[in-house]
NUKOL-764499 format. One record per residue (C-alpha): x, y, z negated; residue number from 1. Coordinates in pm, 1 decimal. Layout:
N
u: X; v: Y; w: Z; num: NUM;
...
REM end
This chain:
283
u: 22636.8; v: 22833.3; w: -21168.3; num: 1;
u: 22986.8; v: 22682.0; w: -21207.9; num: 2;
u: 23166.2; v: 22727.7; w: -21537.0; num: 3;
u: 23343.7; v: 23067.1; w: -21545.9; num: 4;
u: 23706.4; v: 23069.7; w: -21438.0; num: 5;
u: 23937.3; v: 23265.3; w: -21664.1; num: 6;
u: 24265.4; v: 23430.9; w: -21575.3; num: 7;
u: 24549.2; v: 23198.0; w: -21663.1; num: 8;
u: 24922.8; v: 23157.3; w: -21628.7; num: 9;
u: 25070.2; v: 22847.6; w: -21470.2; num: 10;
u: 25398.3; v: 22716.1; w: -21335.9; num: 11;
u: 25484.1; v: 22742.3; w: -20969.1; num: 12;
u: 25816.6; v: 22717.3; w: -20782.7; num: 13;
u: 26000.2; v: 22711.2; w: -21112.0; num: 14;
u: 25849.5; v: 23026.6; w: -21259.3; num: 15;
u: 25531.1; v: 23135.4; w: -21434.4; num: 16;
u: 25261.8; v: 23278.3; w: -21206.6; num: 17;
u: 24950.6; v: 23463.4; w: -21318.3; num: 18;
u: 24619.6; v: 23393.1; w: -21150.7; num: 19;
u: 24491.9; v: 23718.9; w: -21001.4; num: 20;
u: 24190.3; v: 23601.4; w: -20799.7; num: 21;
u: 23960.5; v: 23302.3; w: -20850.6; num: 22;
u: 23685.2; v: 23206.9; w: -20604.4; num: 23;
u: 23465.6; v: 22931.9; w: -20746.9; num: 24;
u: 23196.6; v: 22730.6; w: -20562.4; num: 25;
u: 23097.9; v: 23011.8; w: -20328.0; num: 26;
u: 22793.1; v: 22978.6; w: -20101.3; num: 27;
u: 22667.1; v: 23267.3; w: -19889.4; num: 28;
u: 22365.8; v: 23268.5; w: -19656.5; num: 29;
u: 22173.3; v: 23511.8; w: -19437.7; num: 30;
u: 21814.0; v: 23524.2; w: -19326.0; num: 31;
u: 21802.0; v: 23556.1; w: -18948.3; num: 32;
u: 21511.1; v: 23580.3; w: -18704.3; num: 33;
u: 21187.6; v: 23399.1; w: -18786.5; num: 34;
u: 21300.8; v: 23368.2; w: -19149.6; num: 35;
u: 21559.6; v: 23106.8; w: -19058.6; num: 36;
u: 21844.5; v: 23064.9; w: -19303.4; num: 37;
u: 22203.0; v: 23077.1; w: -19175.3; num: 38;
u: 22474.8; v: 22951.3; w: -19411.9; num: 39;
u: 22793.1; v: 23150.6; w: -19356.3; num: 40;
u: 23007.0; v: 22998.2; w: -19634.0; num: 41;
u: 22971.7; v: 22671.0; w: -19823.0; num: 42;
u: 23148.1; v: 22554.2; w: -20139.8; num: 43;
u: 23450.5; v: 22784.8; w: -20112.2; num: 44;
u: 23694.6; v: 22752.2; w: -20403.7; num: 45;
u: 24054.8; v: 22871.3; w: -20427.2; num: 46;
u: 24283.6; v: 23086.1; w: -20640.4; num: 47;
u: 24544.6; v: 23348.6; w: -20557.8; num: 48;
u: 24841.4; v: 23423.3; w: -20783.7; num: 49;
u: 24965.6; v: 23769.6; w: -20872.1; num: 50;
u: 25194.2; v: 23899.3; w: -20598.2; num: 51;
u: 25097.3; v: 23622.7; w: -20355.5; num: 52;
u: 25021.3; v: 23679.9; w: -19986.4; num: 53;
u: 24736.4; v: 23448.4; w: -19881.4; num: 54;
u: 24581.8; v: 23442.9; w: -19535.5; num: 55;
u: 24234.9; v: 23319.1; w: -19439.7; num: 56;
u: 24263.6; v: 23164.8; w: -19093.5; num: 57;
u: 23983.8; v: 23037.8; w: -18875.8; num: 58;
u: 23787.2; v: 23077.8; w: -18552.6; num: 59;
u: 23550.8; v: 23366.6; w: -18486.3; num: 60;
u: 23225.3; v: 23327.0; w: -18675.6; num: 61;
u: 23361.0; v: 23105.1; w: -18953.4; num: 62;
u: 23282.8; v: 23355.2; w: -19230.5; num: 63;
u: 23627.6; v: 23508.5; w: -19286.9; num: 64;
u: 23501.1; v: 23867.5; w: -19304.8; num: 65;
u: 23199.0; v: 23759.5; w: -19509.7; num: 66;
u: 23436.9; v: 23605.1; w: -19762.6; num: 67;
u: 23626.7; v: 23933.4; w: -19796.5; num: 68;
u: 23298.3; v: 24122.2; w: -19840.7; num: 69;
u: 23206.0; v: 23891.8; w: -20130.1; num: 70;
u: 23548.9; v: 23928.6; w: -20292.0; num: 71;
u: 23518.8; v: 24307.4; w: -20260.7; num: 72;
u: 23174.9; v: 24306.8; w: -20425.0; num: 73;
u: 23005.7; v: 24435.0; w: -20108.4; num: 74;
u: 22798.0; v: 24118.6; w: -20072.6; num: 75;
u: 22642.8; v: 23904.5; w: -20343.6; num: 76;
u: 22693.1; v: 23528.1; w: -20306.4; num: 77;
u: 22401.5; v: 23288.6; w: -20311.4; num: 78;
u: 22596.8; v: 23056.6; w: -20543.0; num: 79;
u: 22931.5; v: 23068.0; w: -20718.6; num: 80;
u: 23141.6; v: 23357.2; w: -20837.3; num: 81;
u: 23452.3; v: 23567.2; w: -20777.8; num: 82;
u: 23680.7; v: 23675.0; w: -21061.8; num: 83;
u: 23967.6; v: 23923.1; w: -21055.8; num: 84;
u: 24190.1; v: 23913.8; w: -21363.1; num: 85;
u: 23928.0; v: 23689.2; w: -21523.0; num: 86;
u: 23647.7; v: 23945.0; w: -21479.5; num: 87;
u: 23353.7; v: 23858.0; w: -21256.2; num: 88;
u: 23312.5; v: 24080.8; w: -20951.1; num: 89;
u: 22962.1; v: 24223.3; w: -20928.9; num: 90;
u: 23000.0; v: 24542.5; w: -20728.3; num: 91;
u: 23260.9; v: 24742.0; w: -20533.6; num: 92;
u: 23529.5; v: 24909.8; w: -20742.3; num: 93;
u: 23875.0; v: 25063.7; w: -20721.9; num: 94;
u: 24012.4; v: 24733.9; w: -20849.9; num: 95;
u: 24003.8; v: 24620.0; w: -20486.9; num: 96;
u: 24164.0; v: 24792.0; w: -20187.6; num: 97;
u: 24019.7; v: 24721.4; w: -19842.6; num: 98;
u: 24187.9; v: 24772.5; w: -19504.5; num: 99;
u: 23966.8; v: 24717.7; w: -19199.3; num: 100;
u: 24027.7; v: 24685.2; w: -18827.3; num: 101;
u: 23862.4; v: 25020.9; w: -18757.3; num: 102;
u: 24108.3; v: 25226.1; w: -18974.8; num: 103;
u: 23815.3; v: 25409.6; w: -19144.4; num: 104;
u: 24021.1; v: 25724.3; w: -19197.9; num: 105;
u: 23839.0; v: 26048.5; w: -19274.7; num: 106;
u: 23877.6; v: 26263.1; w: -18959.1; num: 107;
u: 23843.2; v: 26590.9; w: -19153.2; num: 108;
u: 24130.1; v: 26504.3; w: -19387.4; num: 109;
u: 24499.8; v: 26522.7; w: -19313.7; num: 110;
u: 24716.3; v: 26213.2; w: -19344.9; num: 111;
u: 24826.1; v: 26320.9; w: -19692.9; num: 112;
u: 24471.1; v: 26395.6; w: -19803.3; num: 113;
u: 24352.4; v: 26058.5; w: -19671.3; num: 114;
u: 24615.8; v: 25885.6; w: -19883.2; num: 115;
u: 24515.7; v: 26091.8; w: -20187.3; num: 116;
u: 24146.4; v: 26002.4; w: -20160.0; num: 117;
u: 24144.5; v: 25701.9; w: -20394.0; num: 118;
u: 24361.5; v: 25891.3; w: -20640.6; num: 119;
u: 24103.1; v: 26169.5; w: -20646.7; num: 120;
u: 23833.4; v: 25914.6; w: -20730.6; num: 121;
u: 24051.7; v: 25793.3; w: -21017.8; num: 122;
u: 24087.9; v: 26153.7; w: -21142.9; num: 123;
u: 24465.5; v: 26155.6; w: -21099.0; num: 124;
u: 24602.8; v: 26511.7; w: -21148.0; num: 125;
u: 24675.2; v: 26703.1; w: -20826.3; num: 126;
u: 25053.7; v: 26716.9; w: -20879.8; num: 127;
u: 25071.4; v: 26342.7; w: -20939.3; num: 128;
u: 24851.9; v: 26274.3; w: -20635.6; num: 129;
u: 25092.2; v: 26461.7; w: -20412.9; num: 130;
u: 25396.1; v: 26280.9; w: -20552.4; num: 131;
u: 25232.2; v: 25941.0; w: -20502.3; num: 132;
u: 25123.0; v: 26031.7; w: -20148.8; num: 133;
u: 25475.9; v: 26141.9; w: -20061.5; num: 134;
u: 25612.9; v: 25812.9; w: -20191.4; num: 135;
u: 25384.2; v: 25610.6; w: -19966.2; num: 136;
u: 25436.8; v: 25840.1; w: -19667.1; num: 137;
u: 25806.9; v: 25771.2; w: -19704.3; num: 138;
u: 25742.5; v: 25395.9; w: -19730.3; num: 139;
u: 25587.4; v: 25389.6; w: -19381.6; num: 140;
u: 25807.8; v: 25663.1; w: -19231.7; num: 141;
u: 25524.3; v: 25910.6; w: -19182.6; num: 142;
u: 25654.2; v: 26200.1; w: -19389.7; num: 143;
u: 25672.4; v: 26425.6; w: -19082.5; num: 144;
u: 25304.4; v: 26358.1; w: -19011.6; num: 145;
u: 25167.0; v: 26439.8; w: -19357.2; num: 146;
u: 24972.3; v: 26743.3; w: -19237.7; num: 147;
u: 24845.0; v: 26589.5; w: -18913.8; num: 148;
u: 24487.9; v: 26472.3; w: -18864.9; num: 149;
u: 24391.5; v: 26117.3; w: -18761.4; num: 150;
u: 24311.1; v: 26218.7; w: -18401.8; num: 151;
u: 24675.9; v: 26323.8; w: -18363.1; num: 152;
u: 24807.2; v: 25975.4; w: -18449.3; num: 153;
u: 24855.7; v: 25658.8; w: -18246.5; num: 154;
u: 24660.1; v: 25344.4; w: -18337.3; num: 155;
u: 24959.6; v: 25193.7; w: -18512.3; num: 156;
u: 25018.5; v: 25508.4; w: -18715.7; num: 157;
u: 24652.3; v: 25522.4; w: -18818.4; num: 158;
u: 24671.4; v: 25166.4; w: -18945.7; num: 159;
u: 24986.1; v: 25240.7; w: -19146.1; num: 160;
u: 24801.8; v: 25531.4; w: -19308.8; num: 161;
u: 24503.5; v: 25304.8; w: -19383.1; num: 162;
u: 24731.8; v: 25049.8; w: -19550.1; num: 163;
u: 24911.1; v: 25295.2; w: -19778.0; num: 164;
u: 24586.2; v: 25477.4; w: -19857.5; num: 165;
u: 24456.9; v: 25148.2; w: -19997.4; num: 166;
u: 24780.6; v: 25087.8; w: -20188.0; num: 167;
u: 24827.4; v: 25438.3; w: -20327.0; num: 168;
u: 24565.6; v: 25408.6; w: -20602.9; num: 169;
u: 24718.5; v: 25076.4; w: -20712.5; num: 170;
u: 24429.6; v: 24830.0; w: -20681.2; num: 171;
u: 24463.0; v: 24486.8; w: -20840.0; num: 172;
u: 24425.7; v: 24317.8; w: -20502.3; num: 173;
u: 24442.5; v: 24429.4; w: -20139.3; num: 174;
u: 24201.0; v: 24280.6; w: -19883.9; num: 175;
u: 24286.6; v: 24313.6; w: -19514.4; num: 176;
u: 24029.2; v: 24223.1; w: -19247.2; num: 177;
u: 24207.5; v: 24165.5; w: -18913.8; num: 178;
u: 24376.1; v: 24506.2; w: -18947.8; num: 179;
u: 24598.3; v: 24468.9; w: -18639.2; num: 180;
u: 24342.3; v: 24329.1; w: -18395.7; num: 181;
u: 24276.3; v: 24663.2; w: -18223.4; num: 182;
u: 24636.2; v: 24738.8; w: -18120.3; num: 183;
u: 24853.3; v: 24604.7; w: -17839.0; num: 184;
u: 25082.3; v: 24305.4; w: -17890.4; num: 185;
u: 25404.1; v: 24505.8; w: -17928.8; num: 186;
u: 25249.3; v: 24744.5; w: -18181.0; num: 187;
u: 25099.0; v: 24447.9; w: -18364.1; num: 188;
u: 25440.2; v: 24286.1; w: -18414.8; num: 189;
u: 25577.3; v: 24615.7; w: -18541.3; num: 190;
u: 25289.6; v: 24651.3; w: -18788.2; num: 191;
u: 25346.2; v: 24296.4; w: -18909.9; num: 192;
u: 25707.8; v: 24389.5; w: -18984.5; num: 193;
u: 25588.8; v: 24707.1; w: -19160.0; num: 194;
u: 25347.0; v: 24505.9; w: -19373.4; num: 195;
u: 25615.2; v: 24252.5; w: -19464.2; num: 196;
u: 25839.0; v: 24539.5; w: -19573.9; num: 197;
u: 25558.5; v: 24700.9; w: -19776.4; num: 198;
u: 25477.3; v: 24370.9; w: -19943.5; num: 199;
u: 25843.4; v: 24309.6; w: -20030.6; num: 200;
u: 25863.5; v: 24650.2; w: -20196.9; num: 201;
u: 25527.1; v: 24651.2; w: -20377.4; num: 202;
u: 25462.7; v: 24276.5; w: -20440.5; num: 203;
u: 25092.2; v: 24353.9; w: -20415.8; num: 204;
u: 24848.8; v: 24060.7; w: -20419.0; num: 205;
u: 24709.8; v: 24040.1; w: -20063.8; num: 206;
u: 24428.0; v: 23839.1; w: -19906.5; num: 207;
u: 24454.4; v: 23878.6; w: -19529.8; num: 208;
u: 24207.4; v: 23764.8; w: -19262.2; num: 209;
u: 24310.1; v: 23675.6; w: -18907.3; num: 210;
u: 24231.4; v: 23439.6; w: -18620.5; num: 211;
u: 24595.1; v: 23456.8; w: -18502.9; num: 212;
u: 24798.8; v: 23151.7; w: -18603.0; num: 213;
u: 25132.7; v: 23326.0; w: -18547.3; num: 214;
u: 25026.1; v: 23620.8; w: -18761.2; num: 215;
u: 24917.7; v: 23389.0; w: -19042.2; num: 216;
u: 25248.4; v: 23199.9; w: -19037.8; num: 217;
u: 25477.7; v: 23500.7; w: -19026.5; num: 218;
u: 25303.5; v: 23688.5; w: -19309.2; num: 219;
u: 25185.6; v: 23433.1; w: -19561.3; num: 220;
u: 25289.6; v: 23240.3; w: -19868.9; num: 221;
u: 24982.7; v: 23020.6; w: -19816.6; num: 222;
u: 24722.9; v: 22982.2; w: -19543.9; num: 223;
u: 24361.9; v: 22875.9; w: -19607.4; num: 224;
u: 24200.9; v: 22727.7; w: -19295.8; num: 225;
u: 23823.1; v: 22752.5; w: -19259.4; num: 226;
u: 23590.5; v: 22545.4; w: -19044.8; num: 227;
u: 23305.5; v: 22713.5; w: -18861.8; num: 228;
u: 22927.9; v: 22701.7; w: -18909.5; num: 229;
u: 22931.3; v: 22697.9; w: -19205.7; num: 230;
u: 23271.6; v: 22814.0; w: -19321.3; num: 231;
u: 23424.7; v: 22554.6; w: -19551.0; num: 232;
u: 23785.6; v: 22496.9; w: -19653.5; num: 233;
u: 23951.2; v: 22254.6; w: -19414.9; num: 234;
u: 24306.6; v: 22282.6; w: -19548.1; num: 235;
u: 24533.5; v: 22493.2; w: -19769.1; num: 236;
u: 24897.9; v: 22501.0; w: -19667.7; num: 237;
u: 25216.2; v: 22647.2; w: -19813.7; num: 238;
u: 25436.3; v: 22838.1; w: -19567.7; num: 239;
u: 25788.8; v: 22752.2; w: -19674.0; num: 240;
u: 25979.4; v: 23007.3; w: -19466.8; num: 241;
u: 26256.8; v: 23210.1; w: -19623.7; num: 242;
u: 26179.4; v: 23566.3; w: -19735.0; num: 243;
u: 26235.2; v: 23845.8; w: -19652.7; num: 244;
u: 26097.5; v: 23785.6; w: -19304.8; num: 245;
u: 26064.7; v: 23981.7; w: -18982.6; num: 246;
u: 25972.9; v: 23920.9; w: -18619.5; num: 247;
u: 26304.5; v: 23745.6; w: -18552.5; num: 248;
u: 26171.8; v: 23435.4; w: -18727.8; num: 249;
u: 25934.7; v: 23378.4; w: -18434.0; num: 250;
u: 26218.3; v: 23227.7; w: -18235.0; num: 251;
u: 26300.6; v: 22957.2; w: -18487.9; num: 252;
u: 26207.2; v: 22592.3; w: -18449.8; num: 253;
u: 26044.1; v: 22574.9; w: -18793.3; num: 254;
u: 25818.8; v: 22872.5; w: -18711.3; num: 255;
u: 25705.9; v: 22715.5; w: -18385.3; num: 256;
u: 25644.4; v: 22386.7; w: -18564.9; num: 257;
u: 25410.8; v: 22556.2; w: -18814.0; num: 258;
u: 25224.5; v: 22724.8; w: -18527.8; num: 259;
u: 25181.9; v: 22396.5; w: -18341.6; num: 260;
u: 25057.1; v: 22214.3; w: -18650.3; num: 261;
u: 24800.2; v: 22484.0; w: -18730.4; num: 262;
u: 24685.0; v: 22481.9; w: -18368.1; num: 263;
u: 24625.9; v: 22107.6; w: -18387.4; num: 264;
u: 24443.2; v: 22148.0; w: -18718.3; num: 265;
u: 24212.0; v: 22418.7; w: -18584.1; num: 266;
u: 24130.9; v: 22219.7; w: -18271.3; num: 267;
u: 24077.8; v: 21887.6; w: -18446.9; num: 268;
u: 23716.6; v: 21775.1; w: -18434.5; num: 269;
u: 23557.0; v: 21824.8; w: -18776.4; num: 270;
u: 23423.4; v: 21469.7; w: -18788.9; num: 271;
u: 23780.2; v: 21337.4; w: -18756.6; num: 272;
u: 23928.7; v: 21569.8; w: -19017.7; num: 273;
u: 23890.2; v: 21546.1; w: -19393.2; num: 274;
u: 23815.0; v: 21865.0; w: -19583.4; num: 275;
u: 24101.3; v: 21935.2; w: -19820.3; num: 276;
u: 24088.5; v: 22098.0; w: -20160.0; num: 277;
u: 24350.2; v: 22336.5; w: -20296.5; num: 278;
u: 24670.7; v: 22153.8; w: -20371.9; num: 279;
u: 24628.3; v: 21902.6; w: -20086.1; num: 280;
u: 24856.5; v: 21983.7; w: -19796.7; num: 281;
u: 24755.0; v: 21808.7; w: -19479.8; num: 282;
u: 25028.1; v: 21935.1; w: -19250.6; num: 283;
REM end
């Protein structure tokens, strides 16, 4: 087992930044048919600062979702550890919010009651729960839909509810597993803008998973690129685009340059590409 990582403060971009998440030497394997061992993740190490938006980018099957499951405490790693605020993650908790592709809203609860769910688990008084829910309904412009049920909402609206439900109980970190993959392209761009606006207002620490290069570039402070079979870190790259951002940035030369460089990185043969540790920026 690697030496424990402790929460620390360090300098970045001219200001002090607090380490929120530390992933240290992570290996994760599965037993598949005929007792064969399949290694999903190998030697994964990185950190995420408080308020940082980090995206895990890679091809299908590279272990992106598995990595989020380990961070959330849903899956125990074979080796290594995950720490949030210096405390090792051993099981699921309300310290971590999770937004999935499938929305996972409770169909028997109204929009407001869905948003209040985590607050109920935290024993927040009823009056305070309602005030917090109203705040987040306003944030995503769904105040008029507070008493609707999930079946009465569009896919994009359901995902906005799922996002603010995860934020409402104020987790230390928000994990998002390809949350916009199930909607059409136009709705997806709108949801990306919504998420950028939410992040600007809340400054929540986010770890986001996607296989879309454009999505990774437009949303992130940093992008971690994984190889496939097993998933290892191929590169970690700062995205030095001005914030606040919105969809308009897609038309800029610098945005297209980032997209092209990531495309080349993802399609480079692994034997020709060095694996890079955090702090090394290949592109």
